[in-house]
ZAMARGU-4260 file (C-alpha; in steps of 0.2 Angstrom, whole numbers, plus 5000, padded with zeros to 4 digits):
<rodrens>
0) 5071/4935/4903 | 5083/4931/4917 | 5077/4918/4929 | 5082/4929/4944 | 5068/4940/4939
5) 5056/4928/4947 | 5063/4931/4964 | 5066/4949/4963 | 5056/4962/4973 | 5048/4969/4958
10) 5041/4953/4953 | 5036/4946/4970 | 5028/4962/4977 | 5018/4966/4962 | 5000/4967/4967
15) 4994/4955/4954 | 5005/4941/4961 | 5001/4946/4979 | 4982/4944/4975 | 4985/4928/4966
20) 4995/4921/4981 | 4982/4928/4993 | 4968/4919/4984 | 4978/4902/4983 | 4983/4903/5001
25) 4966/4907/5007 | 4958/4893/4997 | 4972/4881/5003 | 4969/4886/5021 | 4950/4883/5019
30) 4954/4866/5011 | 4966/4862/5025 | 4954/4865/5039 | 4942/4854/5030 | 4955/4841/5028
35) 4957/4840/5047 | 4938/4839/5050 | 4939/4821/5056 | 4953/4824/5068 | 4945/4840/5074
40) 4929/4830/5077 | 4938/4816/5086 | 4947/4828/5097 | 4931/4838/5101 | 4923/4821/5106
45) 4937/4814/5116 | 4949/4828/5122 | 4948/4844/5131 | 4941/4858/5120 | 4957/4869/5122
50) 4967/4857/5112 | 4957/4860/5096 | 4968/4875/5092 | 4983/4864/5092 | 4976/4851/5079
55) 4976/4859/5062 | 4995/4864/5061 | 4997/4867/5042 | 4981/4876/5039 | 4985/4888/5053
60) 5002/4891/5046 | 4994/4894/5029 | 4982/4906/5038 | 4996/4916/5045 | 5004/4918/5028
65) 4988/4923/5021 | 4986/4937/5034 | 5004/4942/5031 | 5000/4944/5012 | 4985/4955/5017
70) 4997/4966/5027 | 5009/4968/5012 | 4994/4972/5000 | 4987/4985/5011 | 5003/4991/5020
75) 4998/5010/5019 | 4981/5007/5026 | 4987/4997/5041 | 5001/5009/5045 | 5011/5009/5062
80) 4996/5006/5072 | 4996/4987/5067 | 5014/4985/5066 | 5017/4974/5081 | 5003/4962/5076
85) 5009/4962/5058 | 5027/4958/5063 | 5021/4944/5075 | 5010/4936/5061 | 5024/4938/5048
90) 5036/4929/5060 | 5023/4915/5064 | 5020/4914/5045 | 5038/4911/5041 | 5042/4899/5056
95) 5026/4888/5054 | 5025/4888/5035 | 5043/4882/5033 | 5042/4870/5048 | 5026/4861/5044
100) 5029/4862/5025 | 5045/4852/5027 | 5037/4841/5041 | 5023/4835/5031 | 5033/4830/5016
105) 5045/4821/5027 | 5032/4811/5035 | 5024/4806/5019 | 5041/4801/5012 | 5045/4792/5028
110) 5029/4782/5027 | 5032/4778/5009 | 5049/4772/5013 | 5042/4760/5026 | 5029/4753/5014
115) 5014/4765/5014 | 5006/4766/4997 | 5006/4784/4990 | 4990/4790/4982 | 4987/4806/4972
120) 4982/4815/4988 | 4999/4812/4995 | 5008/4820/4979 | 4996/4835/4981 | 5000/4837/4999
125) 5019/4836/4996 | 5017/4849/4982 | 5007/4861/4992 | 5017/4859/5008 | 5034/4862/4998
130) 5025/4878/4991 | 5021/4883/5008 | 5039/4882/5014 | 5046/4890/4998 | 5035/4905/4998
135) 5038/4909/5016 | 5057/4909/5012 | 5055/4919/4997 | 5045/4933/5006 | 5055/4933/5022
140) 5066/4947/5016 | 5050/4958/5012 | 5043/4956/5030 | 5046/4968/5044 | 5048/4956/5059
145) 5064/4955/5069 | 5073/4945/5082 | 5060/4947/5096 | 5045/4942/5085 | 5056/4927/5078
150) 5058/4921/5096 | 5040/4923/5100 | 5035/4913/5085 | 5048/4900/5090 | 5041/4899/5107
155) 5023/4897/5101 | 5029/4883/5089 | 5038/4874/5102 | 5023/4875/5114 | 5013/4868/5099
160) 5025/4853/5098 | 5025/4850/5116 | 5006/4850/5117 | 5005/4839/5101 | 5016/4825/5109
165) 5010/4827/5127 | 4992/4825/5123 | 4993/4816/5107 | 4985/4829/5095 | 4999/4829/5083
170) 4993/4827/5064 | 4988/4809/5061 | 5003/4799/5054 | 5005/4786/5040 | 5001/4769/5048
175) 5019/4763/5046 | 5026/4778/5057 | 5014/4775/5071 | 5027/4763/5079 | 5040/4777/5077
180) 5032/4790/5088 | 5048/4794/5098 | 5058/4797/5082 | 5044/4807/5074 | 5044/4818/5090
185) 5062/4821/5091 | 5063/4825/5072 | 5048/4837/5075 | 5057/4847/5089 | 5073/4847/5079
190) 5065/4854/5064 | 5057/4867/5074 | 5074/4873/5081 | 5082/4873/5064 | 5067/4883/5057
195) 5069/4896/5070 | 5087/4897/5066 | 5084/4899/5047 | 5071/4913/5051 | 5083/4922/5063
200) 5097/4921/5050 | 5085/4928/5037 | 5081/4942/5048 | 5100/4946/5051 | 5103/4945/5033
205) 5090/4958/5029 | 5097/4969/5042 | 5082/4968/5054 | 5086/4966/5073
</rodrens>
């Protein structure tokens, strides 16, 4: 069996694999929101309620990808009526999954480089976030969104970044990185811009505009 088969359309769009990924992403999304429970509670007690939506970045990215899988599984049932919503969710799924997947791994490794001790949860988080980024890139060519939805997803993600670092609701960082907030902020915005560019290049390569 050629290894290229594992990223072929026949393999990746097979209903059995889509259902498996849907279940895994749904469970990961639920676990992610539970993981953010303490920060959500803190934000609810000390900040304005409207900021809550900007706290759980990775679980929301996973939620977008889960919904994108639903649209792939039930493509005929949704039809043209839901196409606009579908394309926006797909674009958000790709941009945010790649961005936060890479971001989380980078923060964990940067913290470890500065002396933060890694525990098993850190390795689990790195594996799951790398999977988030990888699956989004693999499925980008099967989605329907084009340049406009990529731009909208990019604007939303940049707004999220701005809110995170203006109001201090960014994901809690490893302790050694708390003195490097400006560098983290700059890295975050740069990563968002790079992710938007990658998504746009994927759209162009797939012939969607």
